[in-house]
BANU-591993 format. One record per residue (C-alpha): residue number from 1; x, y, z. Coordinates in steps of 0.2 Angstrom, whole numbers, plus 5000, padded with zeros to 4 digits. Example, Ala and Ser with C-alpha at 12.3 -4.5 7.8 and 13.67 -1.06 7.14 Angstrom:
REM BANU-591993
1 | 5062 | 4978 | 5039
2 | 5068 | 4995 | 5036
This chain:
REM BANU-591993
1 | 4826 | 4969 | 4927
2 | 4823 | 4984 | 4939
3 | 4818 | 4972 | 4953
4 | 4834 | 4962 | 4949
5 | 4845 | 4978 | 4950
6 | 4837 | 4984 | 4966
7 | 4840 | 4967 | 4974
8 | 4858 | 4968 | 4968
9 | 4861 | 4985 | 4976
10 | 4853 | 4979 | 4992
11 | 4864 | 4964 | 4992
12 | 4879 | 4975 | 4988
13 | 4875 | 4986 | 5003
14 | 4872 | 4971 | 5015
15 | 4889 | 4964 | 5010
16 | 4898 | 4981 | 5010
17 | 4901 | 4979 | 5029
18 | 4910 | 4963 | 5026
19 | 4920 | 4971 | 5012
20 | 4925 | 4985 | 5024
21 | 4931 | 4972 | 5036
22 | 4941 | 4963 | 5023
23 | 4948 | 4981 | 5018
24 | 4954 | 4984 | 5036
25 | 4964 | 4967 | 5037
26 | 4971 | 4966 | 5019
27 | 4974 | 4984 | 5015
28 | 4976 | 4993 | 5031
29 | 4984 | 4980 | 5042
30 | 4992 | 4970 | 5027
31 | 4986 | 4954 | 5037
32 | 4979 | 4939 | 5027
33 | 4964 | 4935 | 5039
34 | 4954 | 4920 | 5034
35 | 4944 | 4921 | 5050
36 | 4931 | 4930 | 5039
37 | 4923 | 4914 | 5032
38 | 4919 | 4909 | 5050
39 | 4915 | 4926 | 5058
40 | 4902 | 4929 | 5045
41 | 4893 | 4914 | 5050
42 | 4895 | 4918 | 5068
43 | 4886 | 4935 | 5066
44 | 4872 | 4926 | 5057
45 | 4871 | 4913 | 5070
46 | 4870 | 4925 | 5085
47 | 4858 | 4937 | 5076
48 | 4847 | 4923 | 5071
49 | 4846 | 4913 | 5087
50 | 4843 | 4929 | 5097
51 | 4830 | 4935 | 5086
52 | 4821 | 4918 | 5086
53 | 4822 | 4919 | 5106
54 | 4813 | 4936 | 5106
55 | 4827 | 4948 | 5106
56 | 4824 | 4964 | 5097
57 | 4833 | 4963 | 5080
58 | 4844 | 4978 | 5083
59 | 4850 | 4971 | 5099
60 | 4854 | 4955 | 5091
61 | 4864 | 4964 | 5078
62 | 4874 | 4973 | 5091
63 | 4878 | 4956 | 5100
64 | 4883 | 4949 | 5083
65 | 4895 | 4963 | 5081
66 | 4902 | 4959 | 5098
67 | 4904 | 4940 | 5094
68 | 4913 | 4945 | 5078
69 | 4925 | 4956 | 5088
70 | 4928 | 4941 | 5100
71 | 4932 | 4930 | 5086
72 | 4944 | 4943 | 5078
73 | 4952 | 4945 | 5095
74 | 4956 | 4927 | 5096
75 | 4964 | 4927 | 5079
76 | 4975 | 4942 | 5084
77 | 4980 | 4934 | 5100
78 | 4985 | 4918 | 5091
79 | 4996 | 4929 | 5079
80 | 5003 | 4941 | 5091
81 | 5005 | 4932 | 5108
82 | 5005 | 4914 | 5101
83 | 5018 | 4919 | 5088
84 | 5008 | 4909 | 5075
85 | 5009 | 4914 | 5056
86 | 4995 | 4926 | 5052
87 | 4988 | 4915 | 5038
88 | 4988 | 4900 | 5049
89 | 4980 | 4909 | 5063
90 | 4965 | 4914 | 5053
91 | 4963 | 4896 | 5046
92 | 4964 | 4889 | 5064
93 | 4951 | 4901 | 5070
94 | 4940 | 4898 | 5054
95 | 4940 | 4879 | 5058
96 | 4936 | 4882 | 5076
97 | 4922 | 4894 | 5072
98 | 4913 | 4880 | 5062
99 | 4910 | 4870 | 5077
100 | 4906 | 4885 | 5088
101 | 4893 | 4891 | 5075
102 | 4885 | 4874 | 5076
103 | 4884 | 4875 | 5095
104 | 4877 | 4892 | 5094
105 | 4863 | 4887 | 5082
106 | 4861 | 4870 | 5089
107 | 4858 | 4863 | 5071
108 | 4864 | 4866 | 5054
109 | 4852 | 4880 | 5050
110 | 4839 | 4892 | 5058
111 | 4824 | 4899 | 5050
112 | 4818 | 4917 | 5054
113 | 4801 | 4915 | 5044
114 | 4787 | 4922 | 5055
115 | 4799 | 4932 | 5066
116 | 4801 | 4951 | 5065
117 | 4817 | 4957 | 5058
118 | 4826 | 4973 | 5055
119 | 4818 | 4975 | 5038
120 | 4800 | 4971 | 5043
121 | 4788 | 4985 | 5037
122 | 4803 | 4996 | 5031
123 | 4813 | 4998 | 5015
124 | 4828 | 4987 | 5015
125 | 4837 | 4999 | 5003
126 | 4833 | 5014 | 5013
127 | 4839 | 5006 | 5029
128 | 4855 | 4999 | 5022
129 | 4860 | 5015 | 5013
130 | 4858 | 5025 | 5030
131 | 4867 | 5010 | 5040
132 | 4882 | 5009 | 5027
133 | 4884 | 5028 | 5026
134 | 4885 | 5029 | 5045
135 | 4897 | 5015 | 5047
136 | 4908 | 5022 | 5032
137 | 4909 | 5040 | 5040
138 | 4912 | 5033 | 5057
139 | 4927 | 5022 | 5050
140 | 4933 | 5038 | 5041
141 | 4933 | 5048 | 5057
142 | 4941 | 5033 | 5067
143 | 4956 | 5032 | 5054
144 | 4959 | 5050 | 5058
145 | 4961 | 5047 | 5077
146 | 4978 | 5043 | 5085
147 | 4973 | 5024 | 5086
148 | 4967 | 5024 | 5068
149 | 4983 | 5032 | 5063
150 | 4993 | 5019 | 5073
151 | 4983 | 5006 | 5065
152 | 4987 | 5012 | 5047
153 | 5005 | 5014 | 5052
154 | 5006 | 4997 | 5059
155 | 5001 | 4990 | 5042
156 | 5013 | 5001 | 5033
157 | 5029 | 4998 | 5043
158 | 5027 | 4989 | 5060
159 | 5045 | 4990 | 5064
160 | 5046 | 5009 | 5062
161 | 5031 | 5011 | 5073
162 | 5038 | 5000 | 5087
163 | 5053 | 5011 | 5087
164 | 5042 | 5026 | 5092
165 | 5036 | 5016 | 5107
166 | 5019 | 5010 | 5100
167 | 5012 | 4993 | 5105
168 | 5009 | 4985 | 5088
169 | 5002 | 4970 | 5096
170 | 4987 | 4980 | 5103
171 | 4984 | 4989 | 5086
172 | 4985 | 4972 | 5077
173 | 4973 | 4964 | 5088
174 | 4961 | 4979 | 5088
175 | 4961 | 4980 | 5069
176 | 4957 | 4962 | 5067
177 | 4944 | 4962 | 5080
178 | 4936 | 4978 | 5072
179 | 4937 | 4969 | 5055
180 | 4928 | 4953 | 5060
181 | 4915 | 4963 | 5070
182 | 4910 | 4972 | 5054
183 | 4910 | 4955 | 5045
184 | 4899 | 4947 | 5058
185 | 4887 | 4962 | 5058
186 | 4886 | 4959 | 5039
187 | 4882 | 4941 | 5042
188 | 4868 | 4945 | 5054
189 | 4860 | 4958 | 5042
190 | 4861 | 4945 | 5028
191 | 4853 | 4932 | 5039
192 | 4839 | 4944 | 5043
193 | 4837 | 4949 | 5025
194 | 4836 | 4931 | 5018
195 | 4826 | 4925 | 5034
196 | 4838 | 4911 | 5038
197 | 4855 | 4907 | 5044
198 | 4865 | 4892 | 5038
199 | 4882 | 4885 | 5045
200 | 4889 | 4885 | 5027
201 | 4884 | 4902 | 5022
202 | 4901 | 4910 | 5026
203 | 4911 | 4899 | 5014
204 | 4919 | 4910 | 5001
205 | 4916 | 4926 | 5009
206 | 4934 | 4931 | 5009
207 | 4934 | 4929 | 4990
208 | 4919 | 4940 | 4989
209 | 4926 | 4953 | 5000
210 | 4942 | 4953 | 4991
211 | 4933 | 4955 | 4974
212 | 4923 | 4970 | 4981
213 | 4939 | 4978 | 4987
214 | 4949 | 4975 | 4971
215 | 4935 | 4981 | 4960
216 | 4932 | 4996 | 4970
217 | 4950 | 5001 | 4970
218 | 4953 | 4997 | 4952
219 | 4938 | 5009 | 4946
220 | 4938 | 5023 | 4959
221 | 4956 | 5023 | 4967
222 | 4961 | 5023 | 4985
223 | 4972 | 5039 | 4987
224 | 4963 | 5044 | 5003
225 | 4954 | 5035 | 5017
226 | 4938 | 5043 | 5012
227 | 4940 | 5038 | 4994
228 | 4946 | 5020 | 4998
229 | 4931 | 5016 | 5010
230 | 4919 | 5023 | 4997
231 | 4927 | 5013 | 4983
232 | 4925 | 4997 | 4994
233 | 4906 | 5001 | 4996
234 | 4904 | 5004 | 4978
235 | 4914 | 4989 | 4973
236 | 4903 | 4978 | 4983
237 | 4888 | 4985 | 4974
238 | 4896 | 4983 | 4957
239 | 4901 | 4965 | 4961
240 | 4883 | 4961 | 4965
241 | 4877 | 4969 | 4949
242 | 4889 | 4959 | 4939
243 | 4883 | 4944 | 4949
244 | 4865 | 4948 | 4945
245 | 4869 | 4950 | 4926
246 | 4879 | 4934 | 4926
247 | 4864 | 4924 | 4933
248 | 4853 | 4930 | 4919
249 | 4865 | 4922 | 4906
250 | 4856 | 4906 | 4901
251 | 4871 | 4895 | 4899
252 | 4878 | 4899 | 4917
253 | 4872 | 4890 | 4932
254 | 4873 | 4895 | 4951
255 | 4887 | 4883 | 4953
256 | 4897 | 4894 | 4941
257 | 4897 | 4909 | 4952
258 | 4913 | 4905 | 4961
259 | 4922 | 4903 | 4944
260 | 4915 | 4920 | 4939
261 | 4921 | 4928 | 4955
262 | 4938 | 4922 | 4952
263 | 4938 | 4928 | 4934
264 | 4932 | 4945 | 4940
265 | 4946 | 4946 | 4953
266 | 4959 | 4941 | 4940
267 | 4952 | 4954 | 4928
268 | 4952 | 4968 | 4941
269 | 4970 | 4964 | 4946
270 | 4977 | 4963 | 4928
271 | 4969 | 4979 | 4921
272 | 4977 | 4991 | 4934
273 | 4994 | 4982 | 4933
274 | 4994 | 4983 | 4914
275 | 4988 | 5001 | 4914
276 | 5002 | 5005 | 4926
277 | 5015 | 4996 | 4916
278 | 5009 | 5004 | 4900
279 | 5010 | 5021 | 4908
280 | 5028 | 5018 | 4914
281 | 5033 | 5012 | 4897
282 | 5026 | 5029 | 4889
283 | 5036 | 5039 | 4902
284 | 5052 | 5029 | 4899
285 | 5050 | 5032 | 4880
286 | 5047 | 5051 | 4883
287 | 5062 | 5052 | 4894
288 | 5073 | 5043 | 4881
289 | 5067 | 5054 | 4867
290 | 5071 | 5070 | 4878
291 | 5088 | 5063 | 4882
292 | 5092 | 5060 | 4863
293 | 5085 | 5077 | 4858
294 | 5096 | 5085 | 4872
295 | 5111 | 5075 | 4866
296 | 5109 | 5080 | 4848
297 | 5107 | 5098 | 4853
298 | 5124 | 5098 | 4863
299 | 5133 | 5091 | 4848
300 | 5142 | 5103 | 4836
301 | 5130 | 5110 | 4824
302 | 5116 | 5100 | 4833
303 | 5106 | 5116 | 4835
304 | 5107 | 5121 | 4817
């Protein structure tokens, strides 16, 4: 059980960068970016091929980051300059990346067994805790800069920001590029962790990322940027722990995991909404009661 939980935490940290990328597009930019399913595999493909060809693992991960940023930039350009719907832009890029990733790997999958990777002779948990904490803090600092604030404002009200002279096209492209760079980095790390890359490993990543974001926000809240990014990281870990427990249930199979993910997302969406509606009803009841009491007290003899 302890080994299973440690593996779940390690997986949660590996996928936390991908969840942070999804957080940037869906929560900060309010942009439905489906490029994630393709850019995750792009990062894995670049990182794996470069590692197999003798490139230091850390340099391969940096190149994966750049590859993801390039993919995100293409999606942003399709949306902002090509005037293509955001959802459709992501789908087009995701389809294009399927063939691009095959070109990068040269075959459907690449094995890293027998090659040194980032986790050789070191603790995966320790490396990922340090890595994720650094990335999280850098994101928190970035969102306090002028560009970061412009990015957040673009997602909140792009028309208002344009009225102040800001170029929302640039901030949108940059935000999508940054998000996919983080996703690709996660893909490269996962490939090195499991010692192989596969062209279909990115399928469903957007759903996993959304699950992590929604679970984290539902449990820990997102009132500040620091709290929101922390919630996403913890949500990724919690999702993986739930996933590990589900795998231990005898009557569930690995093929049921996508269904379980959908159920988790539905539950995480319904509970906060139900709680908010219940709270609003209680406030409405209290206000009604106060109004009735006030009305009774204003009537002749009402205070007696």
